mmCIF entry with sequence, helices, sheets and N, C-alpha, C, O atoms, coordinates in Angstrom:
data_MODEL
# 
_entry.id   MODEL 
# 
_entity.id                         1 
_entity.type                       polymer 
_entity.pdbx_number_of_molecules   1 
# 
_entity_poly.entity_id                      1 
_entity_poly.type                           'polypeptide(L)' 
_entity_poly.nstd_linkage                   no 
_entity_poly.nstd_monomer                   no 
_entity_poly.pdbx_seq_one_letter_code       MAKKVVATLKTKGVKNYAKVIRAVKSEKTGAYTFREEIVSVDHVKDSLSKN 
_entity_poly.pdbx_seq_one_letter_code_can   MAKKVVATLKTKGVKNYAKVIRAVKSEKTGAYTFREEIVSVDHVKDSLSKN 
_entity_poly.pdbx_strand_id                 A 
# 
loop_
_entity_poly_seq.entity_id 
_entity_poly_seq.num 
_entity_poly_seq.mon_id 
_entity_poly_seq.hetero 
1 1  MET n 
1 2  ALA n 
1 3  LYS n 
1 4  LYS n 
1 5  VAL n 
1 6  VAL n 
1 7  ALA n 
1 8  THR n 
1 9  LEU n 
1 10 LYS n 
1 11 THR n 
1 12 LYS n 
1 13 GLY n 
1 14 VAL n 
1 15 LYS n 
1 16 ASN n 
1 17 TYR n 
1 18 ALA n 
1 19 LYS n 
1 20 VAL n 
1 21 ILE n 
1 22 ARG n 
1 23 ALA n 
1 24 VAL n 
1 25 LYS n 
1 26 SER n 
1 27 GLU n 
1 28 LYS n 
1 29 THR n 
1 30 GLY n 
1 31 ALA n 
1 32 TYR n 
1 33 THR n 
1 34 PHE n 
1 35 ARG n 
1 36 GLU n 
1 37 GLU n 
1 38 ILE n 
1 39 VAL n 
1 40 SER n 
1 41 VAL n 
1 42 ASP n 
1 43 HIS n 
1 44 VAL n 
1 45 LYS n 
1 46 ASP n 
1 47 SER n 
1 48 LEU n 
1 49 SER n 
1 50 LYS n 
1 51 ASN n 
# 
_struct_asym.id          A 
_struct_asym.entity_id   1 
# 
loop_
_struct_conf.conf_type_id 
_struct_conf.id 
_struct_conf.pdbx_PDB_helix_id 
_struct_conf.beg_label_comp_id 
_struct_conf.beg_label_asym_id 
_struct_conf.beg_label_seq_id 
_struct_conf.pdbx_beg_PDB_ins_code 
_struct_conf.end_label_comp_id 
_struct_conf.end_label_asym_id 
_struct_conf.end_label_seq_id 
_struct_conf.pdbx_end_PDB_ins_code 
_struct_conf.beg_auth_comp_id 
_struct_conf.beg_auth_asym_id 
_struct_conf.beg_auth_seq_id 
_struct_conf.end_auth_comp_id 
_struct_conf.end_auth_asym_id 
_struct_conf.end_auth_seq_id 
_struct_conf.pdbx_PDB_helix_class 
_struct_conf.details 
_struct_conf.pdbx_PDB_helix_length 
HELX_P HELX_P1 AA1 ALA A 2  ? LEU A 9  ? ALA A 2  LEU A 9  1 ? 8 
HELX_P HELX_P2 AA2 VAL A 41 ? HIS A 43 ? VAL A 41 HIS A 43 5 ? 3 
HELX_P HELX_P3 AA3 VAL A 44 ? SER A 49 ? VAL A 44 SER A 49 1 ? 6 
# 
_struct_conf_type.id          HELX_P 
_struct_conf_type.criteria    ? 
_struct_conf_type.reference   ? 
# 
_struct_sheet.id               AA1 
_struct_sheet.type             ? 
_struct_sheet.number_strands   2 
_struct_sheet.details          ? 
# 
_struct_sheet_order.sheet_id     AA1 
_struct_sheet_order.range_id_1   1 
_struct_sheet_order.range_id_2   2 
_struct_sheet_order.offset       ? 
_struct_sheet_order.sense        anti-parallel 
# 
loop_
_struct_sheet_range.sheet_id 
_struct_sheet_range.id 
_struct_sheet_range.beg_label_comp_id 
_struct_sheet_range.beg_label_asym_id 
_struct_sheet_range.beg_label_seq_id 
_struct_sheet_range.pdbx_beg_PDB_ins_code 
_struct_sheet_range.end_label_comp_id 
_struct_sheet_range.end_label_asym_id 
_struct_sheet_range.end_label_seq_id 
_struct_sheet_range.pdbx_end_PDB_ins_code 
_struct_sheet_range.beg_auth_comp_id 
_struct_sheet_range.beg_auth_asym_id 
_struct_sheet_range.beg_auth_seq_id 
_struct_sheet_range.end_auth_comp_id 
_struct_sheet_range.end_auth_asym_id 
_struct_sheet_range.end_auth_seq_id 
AA1 1 TYR A 17 ? LYS A 25 ? TYR A 17 LYS A 25 
AA1 2 TYR A 32 ? SER A 40 ? TYR A 32 SER A 40 
# 
loop_
_atom_site.group_PDB 
_atom_site.id 
_atom_site.type_symbol 
_atom_site.label_atom_id 
_atom_site.label_alt_id 
_atom_site.label_comp_id 
_atom_site.label_asym_id 
_atom_site.label_entity_id 
_atom_site.label_seq_id 
_atom_site.pdbx_PDB_ins_code 
_atom_site.Cartn_x 
_atom_site.Cartn_y 
_atom_site.Cartn_z 
_atom_site.occupancy 
_atom_site.B_iso_or_equiv 
_atom_site.pdbx_formal_charge 
_atom_site.auth_seq_id 
_atom_site.auth_comp_id 
_atom_site.auth_asym_id 
_atom_site.auth_atom_id 
_atom_site.pdbx_PDB_model_num 
ATOM 1   N N  . MET A 1 1  ? 0.840  -1.169 0.007   1.00 0.00 ? 1  MET A N  1 
ATOM 2   C CA . MET A 1 1  ? -0.044 0.020  -0.007  1.00 0.00 ? 1  MET A CA 1 
ATOM 3   C C  . MET A 1 1  ? 0.860  1.266  -0.005  1.00 0.00 ? 1  MET A C  1 
ATOM 4   O O  . MET A 1 1  ? 0.479  2.276  -0.596  1.00 0.00 ? 1  MET A O  1 
ATOM 5   N N  . ALA A 1 2  ? 2.008  1.236  0.616   1.00 0.00 ? 2  ALA A N  1 
ATOM 6   C CA . ALA A 1 2  ? 2.871  2.377  0.673   1.00 0.00 ? 2  ALA A CA 1 
ATOM 7   C C  . ALA A 1 2  ? 3.356  2.759  -0.720  1.00 0.00 ? 2  ALA A C  1 
ATOM 8   O O  . ALA A 1 2  ? 3.513  3.940  -1.031  1.00 0.00 ? 2  ALA A O  1 
ATOM 9   N N  . LYS A 1 3  ? 3.592  1.752  -1.553  1.00 0.00 ? 3  LYS A N  1 
ATOM 10  C CA . LYS A 1 3  ? 4.079  2.059  -2.899  1.00 0.00 ? 3  LYS A CA 1 
ATOM 11  C C  . LYS A 1 3  ? 3.008  2.794  -3.677  1.00 0.00 ? 3  LYS A C  1 
ATOM 12  O O  . LYS A 1 3  ? 3.322  3.656  -4.498  1.00 0.00 ? 3  LYS A O  1 
ATOM 13  N N  . LYS A 1 4  ? 1.735  2.465  -3.431  1.00 0.00 ? 4  LYS A N  1 
ATOM 14  C CA . LYS A 1 4  ? 0.673  3.146  -4.178  1.00 0.00 ? 4  LYS A CA 1 
ATOM 15  C C  . LYS A 1 4  ? 0.562  4.602  -3.744  1.00 0.00 ? 4  LYS A C  1 
ATOM 16  O O  . LYS A 1 4  ? 0.339  5.467  -4.591  1.00 0.00 ? 4  LYS A O  1 
ATOM 17  N N  . VAL A 1 5  ? 0.710  4.907  -2.447  1.00 0.00 ? 5  VAL A N  1 
ATOM 18  C CA . VAL A 1 5  ? 0.685  6.274  -1.947  1.00 0.00 ? 5  VAL A CA 1 
ATOM 19  C C  . VAL A 1 5  ? 1.805  7.088  -2.508  1.00 0.00 ? 5  VAL A C  1 
ATOM 20  O O  . VAL A 1 5  ? 1.602  8.210  -2.971  1.00 0.00 ? 5  VAL A O  1 
ATOM 21  N N  . VAL A 1 6  ? 3.022  6.515  -2.470  1.00 0.00 ? 6  VAL A N  1 
ATOM 22  C CA . VAL A 1 6  ? 4.187  7.244  -2.983  1.00 0.00 ? 6  VAL A CA 1 
ATOM 23  C C  . VAL A 1 6  ? 4.055  7.469  -4.494  1.00 0.00 ? 6  VAL A C  1 
ATOM 24  O O  . VAL A 1 6  ? 4.395  8.541  -4.993  1.00 0.00 ? 6  VAL A O  1 
ATOM 25  N N  . ALA A 1 7  ? 3.572  6.480  -5.208  1.00 0.00 ? 7  ALA A N  1 
ATOM 26  C CA . ALA A 1 7  ? 3.428  6.649  -6.640  1.00 0.00 ? 7  ALA A CA 1 
ATOM 27  C C  . ALA A 1 7  ? 2.418  7.726  -7.028  1.00 0.00 ? 7  ALA A C  1 
ATOM 28  O O  . ALA A 1 7  ? 2.598  8.389  -8.049  1.00 0.00 ? 7  ALA A O  1 
ATOM 29  N N  . THR A 1 8  ? 1.362  7.918  -6.240  1.00 0.00 ? 8  THR A N  1 
ATOM 30  C CA . THR A 1 8  ? 0.362  8.906  -6.572  1.00 0.00 ? 8  THR A CA 1 
ATOM 31  C C  . THR A 1 8  ? 0.860  10.305 -6.212  1.00 0.00 ? 8  THR A C  1 
ATOM 32  O O  . THR A 1 8  ? 0.346  11.297 -6.729  1.00 0.00 ? 8  THR A O  1 
ATOM 33  N N  . LEU A 1 9  ? 1.843  10.389 -5.344  1.00 0.00 ? 9  LEU A N  1 
ATOM 34  C CA . LEU A 1 9  ? 2.405  11.759 -4.979  1.00 0.00 ? 9  LEU A CA 1 
ATOM 35  C C  . LEU A 1 9  ? 3.409  12.266 -5.990  1.00 0.00 ? 9  LEU A C  1 
ATOM 36  O O  . LEU A 1 9  ? 3.801  13.432 -5.946  1.00 0.00 ? 9  LEU A O  1 
ATOM 37  N N  . LYS A 1 10 ? 3.848  11.364 -6.941  1.00 0.00 ? 10 LYS A N  1 
ATOM 38  C CA . LYS A 1 10 ? 4.870  11.785 -7.942  1.00 0.00 ? 10 LYS A CA 1 
ATOM 39  C C  . LYS A 1 10 ? 4.186  12.169 -9.216  1.00 0.00 ? 10 LYS A C  1 
ATOM 40  O O  . LYS A 1 10 ? 4.180  11.412 -10.187 1.00 0.00 ? 10 LYS A O  1 
ATOM 41  N N  . THR A 1 11 ? 3.600  13.364 -9.215  1.00 0.00 ? 11 THR A N  1 
ATOM 42  C CA . THR A 1 11 ? 3.028  13.902 -10.439 1.00 0.00 ? 11 THR A CA 1 
ATOM 43  C C  . THR A 1 11 ? 3.761  15.178 -10.806 1.00 0.00 ? 11 THR A C  1 
ATOM 44  O O  . THR A 1 11 ? 4.329  15.841 -9.939  1.00 0.00 ? 11 THR A O  1 
ATOM 45  N N  . LYS A 1 12 ? 3.752  15.516 -12.047 1.00 0.00 ? 12 LYS A N  1 
ATOM 46  C CA . LYS A 1 12 ? 4.482  16.718 -12.474 1.00 0.00 ? 12 LYS A CA 1 
ATOM 47  C C  . LYS A 1 12 ? 3.738  17.976 -12.035 1.00 0.00 ? 12 LYS A C  1 
ATOM 48  O O  . LYS A 1 12 ? 2.508  18.029 -12.038 1.00 0.00 ? 12 LYS A O  1 
ATOM 49  N N  . GLY A 1 13 ? 4.525  18.991 -11.655 1.00 0.00 ? 13 GLY A N  1 
ATOM 50  C CA . GLY A 1 13 ? 3.959  20.272 -11.264 1.00 0.00 ? 13 GLY A CA 1 
ATOM 51  C C  . GLY A 1 13 ? 3.514  20.295 -9.816  1.00 0.00 ? 13 GLY A C  1 
ATOM 52  O O  . GLY A 1 13 ? 2.906  21.276 -9.386  1.00 0.00 ? 13 GLY A O  1 
ATOM 53  N N  . VAL A 1 14 ? 3.786  19.278 -9.065  1.00 0.00 ? 14 VAL A N  1 
ATOM 54  C CA . VAL A 1 14 ? 3.343  19.201 -7.658  1.00 0.00 ? 14 VAL A CA 1 
ATOM 55  C C  . VAL A 1 14 ? 4.607  19.199 -6.787  1.00 0.00 ? 14 VAL A C  1 
ATOM 56  O O  . VAL A 1 14 ? 5.635  18.668 -7.207  1.00 0.00 ? 14 VAL A O  1 
ATOM 57  N N  . LYS A 1 15 ? 4.551  19.777 -5.595  1.00 0.00 ? 15 LYS A N  1 
ATOM 58  C CA . LYS A 1 15 ? 5.642  19.727 -4.642  1.00 0.00 ? 15 LYS A CA 1 
ATOM 59  C C  . LYS A 1 15 ? 6.005  18.321 -4.355  1.00 0.00 ? 15 LYS A C  1 
ATOM 60  O O  . LYS A 1 15 ? 5.183  17.414 -4.485  1.00 0.00 ? 15 LYS A O  1 
ATOM 61  N N  . ASN A 1 16 ? 7.272  18.118 -3.952  1.00 0.00 ? 16 ASN A N  1 
ATOM 62  C CA . ASN A 1 16 ? 7.721  16.770 -3.577  1.00 0.00 ? 16 ASN A CA 1 
ATOM 63  C C  . ASN A 1 16 ? 7.301  16.476 -2.187  1.00 0.00 ? 16 ASN A C  1 
ATOM 64  O O  . ASN A 1 16 ? 7.471  17.312 -1.300  1.00 0.00 ? 16 ASN A O  1 
ATOM 65  N N  . TYR A 1 17 ? 6.754  15.313 -1.959  1.00 0.00 ? 17 TYR A N  1 
ATOM 66  C CA . TYR A 1 17 ? 6.288  14.879 -0.636  1.00 0.00 ? 17 TYR A CA 1 
ATOM 67  C C  . TYR A 1 17 ? 7.010  13.610 -0.240  1.00 0.00 ? 17 TYR A C  1 
ATOM 68  O O  . TYR A 1 17 ? 7.507  12.888 -1.103  1.00 0.00 ? 17 TYR A O  1 
ATOM 69  N N  . ALA A 1 18 ? 7.077  13.323 1.060   1.00 0.00 ? 18 ALA A N  1 
ATOM 70  C CA . ALA A 1 18 ? 7.691  12.088 1.562   1.00 0.00 ? 18 ALA A CA 1 
ATOM 71  C C  . ALA A 1 18 ? 6.769  11.537 2.604   1.00 0.00 ? 18 ALA A C  1 
ATOM 72  O O  . ALA A 1 18 ? 6.116  12.287 3.329   1.00 0.00 ? 18 ALA A O  1 
ATOM 73  N N  . LYS A 1 19 ? 6.707  10.146 2.690   1.00 0.00 ? 19 LYS A N  1 
ATOM 74  C CA . LYS A 1 19 ? 5.968  9.567  3.719   1.00 0.00 ? 19 LYS A CA 1 
ATOM 75  C C  . LYS A 1 19 ? 6.912  9.220  4.884   1.00 0.00 ? 19 LYS A C  1 
ATOM 76  O O  . LYS A 1 19 ? 7.862  8.455  4.716   1.00 0.00 ? 19 LYS A O  1 
ATOM 77  N N  . VAL A 1 20 ? 6.635  9.794  6.065   1.00 0.00 ? 20 VAL A N  1 
ATOM 78  C CA . VAL A 1 20 ? 7.440  9.609  7.248   1.00 0.00 ? 20 VAL A CA 1 
ATOM 79  C C  . VAL A 1 20 ? 6.744  8.620  8.162   1.00 0.00 ? 20 VAL A C  1 
ATOM 80  O O  . VAL A 1 20 ? 5.577  8.798  8.510   1.00 0.00 ? 20 VAL A O  1 
ATOM 81  N N  . ILE A 1 21 ? 7.471  7.568  8.553   1.00 0.00 ? 21 ILE A N  1 
ATOM 82  C CA . ILE A 1 21 ? 6.948  6.563  9.459   1.00 0.00 ? 21 ILE A CA 1 
ATOM 83  C C  . ILE A 1 21 ? 7.840  6.561  10.706  1.00 0.00 ? 21 ILE A C  1 
ATOM 84  O O  . ILE A 1 21 ? 9.045  6.325  10.616  1.00 0.00 ? 21 ILE A O  1 
ATOM 85  N N  . ARG A 1 22 ? 7.247  6.821  11.849  1.00 0.00 ? 22 ARG A N  1 
ATOM 86  C CA . ARG A 1 22 ? 8.027  6.805  13.075  1.00 0.00 ? 22 ARG A CA 1 
ATOM 87  C C  . ARG A 1 22 ? 7.484  5.755  14.058  1.00 0.00 ? 22 ARG A C  1 
ATOM 88  O O  . ARG A 1 22 ? 6.273  5.538  14.112  1.00 0.00 ? 22 ARG A O  1 
ATOM 89  N N  . ALA A 1 23 ? 8.367  5.096  14.841  1.00 0.00 ? 23 ALA A N  1 
ATOM 90  C CA . ALA A 1 23 ? 7.964  4.147  15.829  1.00 0.00 ? 23 ALA A CA 1 
ATOM 91  C C  . ALA A 1 23 ? 7.834  4.962  17.115  1.00 0.00 ? 23 ALA A C  1 
ATOM 92  O O  . ALA A 1 23 ? 8.753  5.698  17.474  1.00 0.00 ? 23 ALA A O  1 
ATOM 93  N N  . VAL A 1 24 ? 6.669  4.836  17.830  1.00 0.00 ? 24 VAL A N  1 
ATOM 94  C CA . VAL A 1 24 ? 6.427  5.540  19.038  1.00 0.00 ? 24 VAL A CA 1 
ATOM 95  C C  . VAL A 1 24 ? 6.112  4.493  20.122  1.00 0.00 ? 24 VAL A C  1 
ATOM 96  O O  . VAL A 1 24 ? 5.255  3.629  19.934  1.00 0.00 ? 24 VAL A O  1 
ATOM 97  N N  . LYS A 1 25 ? 6.808  4.586  21.237  1.00 0.00 ? 25 LYS A N  1 
ATOM 98  C CA . LYS A 1 25 ? 6.616  3.639  22.369  1.00 0.00 ? 25 LYS A CA 1 
ATOM 99  C C  . LYS A 1 25 ? 5.447  4.078  23.270  1.00 0.00 ? 25 LYS A C  1 
ATOM 100 O O  . LYS A 1 25 ? 5.452  5.212  23.750  1.00 0.00 ? 25 LYS A O  1 
ATOM 101 N N  . SER A 1 26 ? 4.501  3.263  23.501  1.00 0.00 ? 26 SER A N  1 
ATOM 102 C CA . SER A 1 26 ? 3.394  3.553  24.377  1.00 0.00 ? 26 SER A CA 1 
ATOM 103 C C  . SER A 1 26 ? 3.867  3.506  25.849  1.00 0.00 ? 26 SER A C  1 
ATOM 104 O O  . SER A 1 26 ? 4.517  2.545  26.259  1.00 0.00 ? 26 SER A O  1 
ATOM 105 N N  . GLU A 1 27 ? 3.533  4.561  26.649  1.00 0.00 ? 27 GLU A N  1 
ATOM 106 C CA . GLU A 1 27 ? 3.941  4.580  28.006  1.00 0.00 ? 27 GLU A CA 1 
ATOM 107 C C  . GLU A 1 27 ? 3.079  3.592  28.824  1.00 0.00 ? 27 GLU A C  1 
ATOM 108 O O  . GLU A 1 27 ? 3.529  3.057  29.838  1.00 0.00 ? 27 GLU A O  1 
ATOM 109 N N  . LYS A 1 28 ? 1.898  3.373  28.388  1.00 0.00 ? 28 LYS A N  1 
ATOM 110 C CA . LYS A 1 28 ? 0.953  2.526  29.113  1.00 0.00 ? 28 LYS A CA 1 
ATOM 111 C C  . LYS A 1 28 ? 1.295  1.069  29.012  1.00 0.00 ? 28 LYS A C  1 
ATOM 112 O O  . LYS A 1 28 ? 1.357  0.375  30.027  1.00 0.00 ? 28 LYS A O  1 
ATOM 113 N N  . THR A 1 29 ? 1.523  0.577  27.786  1.00 0.00 ? 29 THR A N  1 
ATOM 114 C CA . THR A 1 29 ? 1.753  -0.869 27.590  1.00 0.00 ? 29 THR A CA 1 
ATOM 115 C C  . THR A 1 29 ? 3.204  -1.186 27.248  1.00 0.00 ? 29 THR A C  1 
ATOM 116 O O  . THR A 1 29 ? 3.606  -2.344 27.361  1.00 0.00 ? 29 THR A O  1 
ATOM 117 N N  . GLY A 1 30 ? 3.991  -0.224 26.843  1.00 0.00 ? 30 GLY A N  1 
ATOM 118 C CA . GLY A 1 30 ? 5.355  -0.462 26.460  1.00 0.00 ? 30 GLY A CA 1 
ATOM 119 C C  . GLY A 1 30 ? 5.518  -1.018 25.050  1.00 0.00 ? 30 GLY A C  1 
ATOM 120 O O  . GLY A 1 30 ? 6.637  -1.320 24.634  1.00 0.00 ? 30 GLY A O  1 
ATOM 121 N N  . ALA A 1 31 ? 4.421  -1.157 24.311  1.00 0.00 ? 31 ALA A N  1 
ATOM 122 C CA . ALA A 1 31 ? 4.489  -1.651 22.933  1.00 0.00 ? 31 ALA A CA 1 
ATOM 123 C C  . ALA A 1 31 ? 4.740  -0.473 21.994  1.00 0.00 ? 31 ALA A C  1 
ATOM 124 O O  . ALA A 1 31 ? 4.433  0.676  22.312  1.00 0.00 ? 31 ALA A O  1 
ATOM 125 N N  . TYR A 1 32 ? 5.288  -0.781 20.868  1.00 0.00 ? 32 TYR A N  1 
ATOM 126 C CA . TYR A 1 32 ? 5.529  0.249  19.853  1.00 0.00 ? 32 TYR A CA 1 
ATOM 127 C C  . TYR A 1 32 ? 4.404  0.312  18.856  1.00 0.00 ? 32 TYR A C  1 
ATOM 128 O O  . TYR A 1 32 ? 3.847  -0.713 18.463  1.00 0.00 ? 32 TYR A O  1 
ATOM 129 N N  . THR A 1 33 ? 4.077  1.505  18.452  1.00 0.00 ? 33 THR A N  1 
ATOM 130 C CA . THR A 1 33 ? 3.090  1.741  17.411  1.00 0.00 ? 33 THR A CA 1 
ATOM 131 C C  . THR A 1 33 ? 3.756  2.618  16.351  1.00 0.00 ? 33 THR A C  1 
ATOM 132 O O  . THR A 1 33 ? 4.748  3.293  16.626  1.00 0.00 ? 33 THR A O  1 
ATOM 133 N N  . PHE A 1 34 ? 3.228  2.604  15.197  1.00 0.00 ? 34 PHE A N  1 
ATOM 134 C CA . PHE A 1 34 ? 3.823  3.340  14.077  1.00 0.00 ? 34 PHE A CA 1 
ATOM 135 C C  . PHE A 1 34 ? 2.935  4.510  13.688  1.00 0.00 ? 34 PHE A C  1 
ATOM 136 O O  . PHE A 1 34 ? 1.730  4.347  13.495  1.00 0.00 ? 34 PHE A O  1 
ATOM 137 N N  . ARG A 1 35 ? 3.522  5.667  13.576  1.00 0.00 ? 35 ARG A N  1 
ATOM 138 C CA . ARG A 1 35 ? 2.790  6.912  13.192  1.00 0.00 ? 35 ARG A CA 1 
ATOM 139 C C  . ARG A 1 35 ? 3.243  7.234  11.744  1.00 0.00 ? 35 ARG A C  1 
ATOM 140 O O  . ARG A 1 35 ? 4.439  7.333  11.472  1.00 0.00 ? 35 ARG A O  1 
ATOM 141 N N  . GLU A 1 36 ? 2.320  7.386  10.875  1.00 0.00 ? 36 GLU A N  1 
ATOM 142 C CA . GLU A 1 36 ? 2.605  7.739  9.460   1.00 0.00 ? 36 GLU A CA 1 
ATOM 143 C C  . GLU A 1 36 ? 2.072  9.132  9.148   1.00 0.00 ? 36 GLU A C  1 
ATOM 144 O O  . GLU A 1 36 ? 0.956  9.474  9.536   1.00 0.00 ? 36 GLU A O  1 
ATOM 145 N N  . GLU A 1 37 ? 2.859  9.925  8.456   1.00 0.00 ? 37 GLU A N  1 
ATOM 146 C CA . GLU A 1 37 ? 2.406  11.216 7.992   1.00 0.00 ? 37 GLU A CA 1 
ATOM 147 C C  . GLU A 1 37 ? 3.072  11.524 6.667   1.00 0.00 ? 37 GLU A C  1 
ATOM 148 O O  . GLU A 1 37 ? 4.177  11.055 6.397   1.00 0.00 ? 37 GLU A O  1 
ATOM 149 N N  . ILE A 1 38 ? 2.416  12.294 5.855   1.00 0.00 ? 38 ILE A N  1 
ATOM 150 C CA . ILE A 1 38 ? 2.926  12.678 4.600   1.00 0.00 ? 38 ILE A CA 1 
ATOM 151 C C  . ILE A 1 38 ? 3.265  14.163 4.713   1.00 0.00 ? 38 ILE A C  1 
ATOM 152 O O  . ILE A 1 38 ? 2.395  14.999 4.956   1.00 0.00 ? 38 ILE A O  1 
ATOM 153 N N  . VAL A 1 39 ? 4.585  14.477 4.526   1.00 0.00 ? 39 VAL A N  1 
ATOM 154 C CA . VAL A 1 39 ? 5.011  15.866 4.662   1.00 0.00 ? 39 VAL A CA 1 
ATOM 155 C C  . VAL A 1 39 ? 5.819  16.282 3.447   1.00 0.00 ? 39 VAL A C  1 
ATOM 156 O O  . VAL A 1 39 ? 6.275  15.458 2.654   1.00 0.00 ? 39 VAL A O  1 
ATOM 157 N N  . SER A 1 40 ? 5.977  17.593 3.332   1.00 0.00 ? 40 SER A N  1 
ATOM 158 C CA . SER A 1 40 ? 6.825  18.113 2.244   1.00 0.00 ? 40 SER A CA 1 
ATOM 159 C C  . SER A 1 40 ? 8.242  17.688 2.493   1.00 0.00 ? 40 SER A C  1 
ATOM 160 O O  . SER A 1 40 ? 8.647  17.514 3.643   1.00 0.00 ? 40 SER A O  1 
ATOM 161 N N  . VAL A 1 41 ? 9.014  17.515 1.428   1.00 0.00 ? 41 VAL A N  1 
ATOM 162 C CA . VAL A 1 41 ? 10.411 17.099 1.537   1.00 0.00 ? 41 VAL A CA 1 
ATOM 163 C C  . VAL A 1 41 ? 11.228 18.139 2.353   1.00 0.00 ? 41 VAL A C  1 
ATOM 164 O O  . VAL A 1 41 ? 12.164 17.777 3.065   1.00 0.00 ? 41 VAL A O  1 
ATOM 165 N N  . ASP A 1 42 ? 10.866 19.390 2.237   1.00 0.00 ? 42 ASP A N  1 
ATOM 166 C CA . ASP A 1 42 ? 11.543 20.445 2.969   1.00 0.00 ? 42 ASP A CA 1 
ATOM 167 C C  . ASP A 1 42 ? 11.379 20.289 4.473   1.00 0.00 ? 42 ASP A C  1 
ATOM 168 O O  . ASP A 1 42 ? 12.248 20.728 5.226   1.00 0.00 ? 42 ASP A O  1 
ATOM 169 N N  . HIS A 1 43 ? 10.288 19.678 4.936   1.00 0.00 ? 43 HIS A N  1 
ATOM 170 C CA . HIS A 1 43 ? 9.984  19.600 6.359   1.00 0.00 ? 43 HIS A CA 1 
ATOM 171 C C  . HIS A 1 43 ? 10.197 18.202 7.029   1.00 0.00 ? 43 HIS A C  1 
ATOM 172 O O  . HIS A 1 43 ? 9.725  17.954 8.138   1.00 0.00 ? 43 HIS A O  1 
ATOM 173 N N  . VAL A 1 44 ? 10.901 17.333 6.332   1.00 0.00 ? 44 VAL A N  1 
ATOM 174 C CA . VAL A 1 44 ? 11.116 15.970 6.827   1.00 0.00 ? 44 VAL A CA 1 
ATOM 175 C C  . VAL A 1 44 ? 11.910 16.012 8.155   1.00 0.00 ? 44 VAL A C  1 
ATOM 176 O O  . VAL A 1 44 ? 11.517 15.376 9.132   1.00 0.00 ? 44 VAL A O  1 
ATOM 177 N N  . LYS A 1 45 ? 13.002 16.748 8.179   1.00 0.00 ? 45 LYS A N  1 
ATOM 178 C CA . LYS A 1 45 ? 13.849 16.815 9.396   1.00 0.00 ? 45 LYS A CA 1 
ATOM 179 C C  . LYS A 1 45 ? 13.022 17.411 10.575  1.00 0.00 ? 45 LYS A C  1 
ATOM 180 O O  . LYS A 1 45 ? 13.121 16.931 11.704  1.00 0.00 ? 45 LYS A O  1 
ATOM 181 N N  . ASP A 1 46 ? 12.227 18.438 10.303  1.00 0.00 ? 46 ASP A N  1 
ATOM 182 C CA . ASP A 1 46 ? 11.390 19.017 11.362  1.00 0.00 ? 46 ASP A CA 1 
ATOM 183 C C  . ASP A 1 46 ? 10.389 17.972 11.921  1.00 0.00 ? 46 ASP A C  1 
ATOM 184 O O  . ASP A 1 46 ? 10.155 17.893 13.127  1.00 0.00 ? 46 ASP A O  1 
ATOM 185 N N  . SER A 1 47 ? 9.836  17.212 11.036  1.00 0.00 ? 47 SER A N  1 
ATOM 186 C CA . SER A 1 47 ? 8.842  16.212 11.435  1.00 0.00 ? 47 SER A CA 1 
ATOM 187 C C  . SER A 1 47 ? 9.480  15.082 12.275  1.00 0.00 ? 47 SER A C  1 
ATOM 188 O O  . SER A 1 47 ? 8.859  14.568 13.206  1.00 0.00 ? 47 SER A O  1 
ATOM 189 N N  . LEU A 1 48 ? 10.718 14.708 11.934  1.00 0.00 ? 48 LEU A N  1 
ATOM 190 C CA . LEU A 1 48 ? 11.342 13.636 12.666  1.00 0.00 ? 48 LEU A CA 1 
ATOM 191 C C  . LEU A 1 48 ? 11.854 14.131 14.006  1.00 0.00 ? 48 LEU A C  1 
ATOM 192 O O  . LEU A 1 48 ? 11.975 13.335 14.937  1.00 0.00 ? 48 LEU A O  1 
ATOM 193 N N  . SER A 1 49 ? 12.163 15.424 14.143  1.00 0.00 ? 49 SER A N  1 
ATOM 194 C CA . SER A 1 49 ? 12.727 15.937 15.355  1.00 0.00 ? 49 SER A CA 1 
ATOM 195 C C  . SER A 1 49 ? 11.624 16.203 16.434  1.00 0.00 ? 49 SER A C  1 
ATOM 196 O O  . SER A 1 49 ? 11.939 16.255 17.622  1.00 0.00 ? 49 SER A O  1 
ATOM 197 N N  . LYS A 1 50 ? 10.421 16.358 16.049  1.00 0.00 ? 50 LYS A N  1 
ATOM 198 C CA . LYS A 1 50 ? 9.380  16.620 17.065  1.00 0.00 ? 50 LYS A CA 1 
ATOM 199 C C  . LYS A 1 50 ? 9.020  15.317 17.744  1.00 0.00 ? 50 LYS A C  1 
ATOM 200 O O  . LYS A 1 50 ? 9.267  14.227 17.229  1.00 0.00 ? 50 LYS A O  1 
ATOM 201 N N  . ASN A 1 51 ? 8.420  15.467 18.936  1.00 0.00 ? 51 ASN A N  1 
ATOM 202 C CA . ASN A 1 51 ? 8.040  14.318 19.771  1.00 0.00 ? 51 ASN A CA 1 
ATOM 203 C C  . ASN A 1 51 ? 6.813  13.718 19.291  1.00 0.00 ? 51 ASN A C  1 
ATOM 204 O O  . ASN A 1 51 ? 6.337  12.740 19.867  1.00 0.00 ? 51 ASN A O  1 
# 
């Protein structure tokens, strides 16, 4: 499914986007969950640095 999302974001005349997937540890259970977001390529580092 990720390939389909990335493929649809690559059209001419549109800003470049990236799909960012982060692992977040739950304080309640200790299990990891994954957070996905689609951000502009310019803001990838900002997205990864936030909590």
